[in-house]
GULUM-249442 format. One line per 2 residues: number of its first residue (from 1); for each residue x, y, z of C-alpha. Coordinates in steps of 0.05 Angstrom, whole numbers, plus 5000, padded with zeros to 4 digits. Layout:
NUM = X/Y/Z ~ ...;
END
This chain:
1 = 5000/5000/5000 ~ 5029/5067/4978;
3 = 5008/5129/5017 ~ 4997/5186/4967;
5 = 4985/5258/4987 ~ 4944/5297/4936;
7 = 4942/5373/4933 ~ 4876/5386/4898;
9 = 4894/5457/4878 ~ 4854/5515/4849;
11 = 4817/5529/4784 ~ 4814/5465/4744;
13 = 4856/5431/4797 ~ 4798/5396/4834;
15 = 4770/5369/4768 ~ 4838/5341/4747;
17 = 4847/5313/4817 ~ 4782/5274/4810;
19 = 4807/5246/4745 ~ 4871/5222/4777;
21 = 4835/5194/4837 ~ 4787/5155/4792;
23 = 4846/5124/4755 ~ 4884/5108/4819;
25 = 4822/5075/4848 ~ 4815/5034/4784;
27 = 4888/5012/4790 ~ 4876/4997/4864;
29 = 4814/4955/4850 ~ 4829/4922/4783;
31 = 4905/4919/4775 ~ 4924/4898/4846;
33 = 4968/4957/4861 ~ 4944/4990/4926;
35 = 4941/5064/4943 ~ 4915/5105/5001;
37 = 4901/5176/4978 ~ 4897/5236/5025;
39 = 4868/5300/4995 ~ 4902/5364/5018;
41 = 4890/5438/5010 ~ 4943/5487/4985;
43 = 4942/5548/4941 ~ 4895/5607/4934;
45 = 4837/5574/4969 ~ 4880/5552/5027;
47 = 4910/5622/5032 ~ 4839/5651/5037;
49 = 4815/5600/5087 ~ 4877/5593/5132;
51 = 4921/5653/5118 ~ 4975/5606/5089;
53 = 4981/5582/5017 ~ 5016/5520/5045;
55 = 4984/5505/5113 ~ 5024/5470/5166;
57 = 4975/5412/5166 ~ 4986/5402/5091;
59 = 5061/5403/5098 ~ 5059/5353/5155;
61 = 5013/5306/5116 ~ 5060/5310/5055;
63 = 5120/5292/5098 ~ 5082/5233/5126;
65 = 5065/5206/5057 ~ 5110/5167/5010;
67 = 5098/5210/4949 ~ 5058/5272/4930;
69 = 5013/5290/4871 ~ 4999/5364/4862;
71 = 4945/5394/4819 ~ 4956/5465/4792;
73 = 4946/5522/4840 ~ 4933/5596/4826;
75 = 4969/5661/4841 ~ 5001/5632/4904;
77 = 5038/5578/4865 ~ 5107/5603/4884;
79 = 5088/5599/4957 ~ 5070/5526/4948;
81 = 5115/5491/4897 ~ 5178/5532/4907;
83 = 5173/5523/4983 ~ 5161/5448/4975;
85 = 5220/5440/4928 ~ 5268/5472/4976;
87 = 5238/5445/5041 ~ 5240/5373/5015;
89 = 5304/5382/4975 ~ 5271/5362/4910;
91 = 5331/5382/4870 ~ 5314/5351/4803;
93 = 5257/5380/4761 ~ 5243/5331/4705;
95 = 5203/5354/4645 ~ 5193/5303/4589;
97 = 5171/5329/4521 ~ 5143/5276/4474;
99 = 5103/5279/4410 ~ 5033/5250/4415;
101 = 4985/5236/4357 ~ 4934/5289/4337;
103 = 4972/5343/4375 ~ 5003/5403/4340;
105 = 5075/5380/4349 ~ 5130/5407/4303;
107 = 5151/5335/4289 ~ 5125/5266/4305;
109 = 5192/5238/4329 ~ 5207/5284/4388;
111 = 5224/5249/4454 ~ 5268/5290/4500;
113 = 5275/5305/4574 ~ 5296/5370/4607;
115 = 5332/5359/4674 ~ 5330/5425/4711;
117 = 5367/5442/4775 ~ 5311/5458/4823;
119 = 5338/5491/4886 ~ 5386/5547/4867;
121 = 5395/5603/4816 ~ 5352/5665/4820;
123 = 5295/5624/4849 ~ 5323/5627/4920;
125 = 5286/5694/4922 ~ 5345/5734/4950;
127 = 5327/5802/4922 ~ 5338/5870/4952;
129 = 5341/5944/4937 ~ 5404/5987/4936;
131 = 5386/6061/4927 ~ 5346/6062/4862;
133 = 5368/5994/4837 ~ 5340/5924/4848;
135 = 5389/5867/4856 ~ 5377/5792/4853;
137 = 5427/5742/4880 ~ 5442/5685/4832;
139 = 5471/5625/4868 ~ 5503/5567/4830;
141 = 5542/5517/4872 ~ 5588/5461/4851;
143 = 5554/5407/4894 ~ 5484/5423/4866;
145 = 5511/5428/4795 ~ 5546/5360/4799;
147 = 5485/5329/4832 ~ 5438/5350/4776;
149 = 5489/5332/4723 ~ 5494/5261/4751;
151 = 5419/5256/4749 ~ 5418/5277/4676;
153 = 5471/5227/4655 ~ 5436/5170/4692;
155 = 5371/5191/4659 ~ 5405/5187/4590;
157 = 5431/5118/4606 ~ 5363/5092/4630;
159 = 5326/5121/4570 ~ 5373/5083/4524;
161 = 5354/5126/4464 ~ 5408/5173/4437;
163 = 5446/5169/4502 ~ 5464/5243/4497;
165 = 5467/5299/4548 ~ 5467/5372/4527;
167 = 5491/5420/4581 ~ 5457/5488/4570;
169 = 5484/5552/4600 ~ 5509/5622/4583;
171 = 5581/5619/4606 ~ 5605/5667/4553;
173 = 5570/5723/4590 ~ 5560/5697/4662;
175 = 5630/5669/4666 ~ 5632/5655/4740;
177 = 5563/5625/4754 ~ 5549/5590/4689;
179 = 5623/5577/4681 ~ 5620/5537/4745;
181 = 5558/5499/4721 ~ 5591/5483/4654;
183 = 5655/5459/4687 ~ 5617/5416/4737;
185 = 5577/5381/4683 ~ 5640/5368/4642;
187 = 5672/5337/4703 ~ 5613/5290/4715;
189 = 5612/5272/4641 ~ 5680/5237/4650;
191 = 5645/5184/4692 ~ 5597/5167/4636;
193 = 5639/5150/4574 ~ 5581/5114/4541;
195 = 5539/5179/4540 ~ 5553/5232/4488;
197 = 5564/5300/4521 ~ 5557/5368/4488;
199 = 5550/5440/4512 ~ 5506/5494/4483;
201 = 5490/5567/4499 ~ 5419/5578/4522;
203 = 5401/5624/4463 ~ 5426/5572/4413;
205 = 5387/5518/4450 ~ 5323/5559/4447;
207 = 5332/5566/4372 ~ 5349/5493/4361;
209 = 5289/5469/4402 ~ 5247/5500/4346;
211 = 5293/5484/4288 ~ 5315/5413/4304;
213 = 5281/5388/4367 ~ 5291/5315/4347;
215 = 5366/5322/4358 ~ 5358/5330/4434;
217 = 5356/5273/4483 ~ 5370/5299/4554;
219 = 5381/5372/4568 ~ 5412/5392/4635;
221 = 5410/5464/4656 ~ 5402/5514/4712;
223 = 5337/5532/4747 ~ 5316/5595/4708;
225 = 5338/5570/4640 ~ 5304/5503/4653;
227 = 5239/5537/4671 ~ 5238/5575/4606;
229 = 5264/5520/4560 ~ 5217/5467/4588;
231 = 5156/5510/4572 ~ 5184/5519/4501;
233 = 5195/5445/4493 ~ 5124/5431/4516;
235 = 5097/5477/4461 ~ 5142/5444/4410;
237 = 5105/5378/4422 ~ 5036/5409/4421;
239 = 5023/5447/4486 ~ 5024/5442/4561;
241 = 4964/5396/4563 ~ 5008/5336/4549;
243 = 5067/5358/4592 ~ 5080/5323/4658;
245 = 5132/5342/4709 ~ 5168/5312/4768;
247 = 5205/5343/4827 ~ 5252/5290/4854;
249 = 5299/5285/4913 ~ 5337/5228/4943;
251 = 5281/5208/4990 ~ 5217/5240/4965;
253 = 5184/5263/4900 ~ 5126/5306/4878;
255 = 5091/5301/4811 ~ 5049/5354/4778;
257 = 5021/5378/4711 ~ 5062/5433/4679;
259 = 5004/5479/4663 ~ 4968/5529/4708;
261 = 4900/5530/4742 ~ 4863/5556/4680;
263 = 4809/5594/4718 ~ 4775/5613/4653;
265 = 4751/5541/4643 ~ 4746/5519/4716;
267 = 4682/5483/4734 ~ 4663/5469/4661;
269 = 4687/5397/4660 ~ 4725/5407/4595;
271 = 4798/5408/4617 ~ 4848/5358/4589;
273 = 4873/5315/4647 ~ 4929/5282/4606;
275 = 4986/5323/4636 ~ 4966/5302/4707;
277 = 4954/5230/4685 ~ 5023/5227/4653;
279 = 5051/5258/4717 ~ 5020/5200/4754;
281 = 5054/5153/4705 ~ 5120/5186/4725;
283 = 5101/5175/4798 ~ 5092/5100/4785;
285 = 5160/5097/4751 ~ 5192/5131/4811;
287 = 5158/5085/4861 ~ 5182/5026/4819;
289 = 5254/5049/4824 ~ 5252/5070/4897;
291 = 5217/5008/4923 ~ 5241/4959/4871;
293 = 5169/4946/4852 ~ 5162/4916/4783;
295 = 5086/4920/4787 ~ 5090/4996/4790;
297 = 5133/4998/4727 ~ 5085/4952/4690;
299 = 5024/4992/4709 ~ 5059/5057/4692;
301 = 5078/5032/4623 ~ 5006/5008/4612;
303 = 4979/5076/4634 ~ 5024/5115/4586;
305 = 5006/5068/4528 ~ 4933/5077/4544;
307 = 4938/5153/4541 ~ 4976/5147/4475;
309 = 4924/5100/4445 ~ 4866/5144/4467;
311 = 4893/5208/4435 ~ 4916/5167/4374;
313 = 4843/5149/4364 ~ 4826/5223/4362;
315 = 4793/5225/4431 ~ 4805/5293/4462;
317 = 4773/5340/4511 ~ 4735/5402/4490;
319 = 4790/5451/4512 ~ 4837/5423/4458;
321 = 4787/5417/4402 ~ 4754/5351/4419;
323 = 4684/5335/4441 ~ 4696/5299/4507;
325 = 4687/5325/4577 ~ 4741/5314/4629;
327 = 4699/5259/4660 ~ 4685/5225/4593;
329 = 4759/5226/4575 ~ 4776/5196/4643;
331 = 4725/5141/4633 ~ 4756/5124/4566;
333 = 4824/5116/4600 ~ 4793/5072/4654;
335 = 4755/5028/4605 ~ 4820/5012/4568;
337 = 4861/5000/4631 ~ 4818/4941/4654;
END
């Protein structure tokens, strides 16, 4: 039995959460993989109700679970996810970008992963004013850079596709901070002779993600650049609706859809739950590795194939040009799982 904490979020978050819960219950009942799910409040609604976007009770419940699923939250997102990343040392932000049928991808053969350092850079929030100037502290350390580089190389090995890691930075301008990151990645690369290693400036990478996205396998980069490039890569494969994400540490992990709370369609039962479902698939893969549970891996593979087959058959929700509600799309996934 795996204990899963679930932040139900804001906007379309509760609707997507119900989709994920329905699928997890189906897996629990029909596929003999057991879950206990605890719904939690965090985000704008929690801030209004409790005065905290991330209430103490929610943080405590997350720490007492084995893994966390997080639906999108609203304007208070930084007070939820950024705090959780740092508090739980979820140092690796993993953002796959894969072409799916009937989505407006640039190419049909895109399958890459962006591995983003998740705890440092400008996102530490160390900003201050000096006279009439605003200053932000950018922190890039050797231990964090080597740690994320190692994760990227091991990801490339496990994917067994191109077996290539592209280190992305801007060391020609930020010679100290990005220079350190570049050097750290190059040092780690020596331990993985079977993985091709290359370096690329972030502006060139942004261009090549549009021009030749099929050439990328695993991109490793700093926090800010990773945030921007991963949104670009999601659009390259057709939009954020098919883009899952993981925040992974040594002992804990949190999985979430990439997109926001989409308040404009909240409550209409038309939102595409695929990003959250694919995030759940990443959760199953992580549980499989952490607990050496082959059943988790098998169910995760089945779930991803089911999503692929459903969209391949042209079944889509109304928000992305289909005719299905969120609930109907979820039922289609469930019917093919069992």
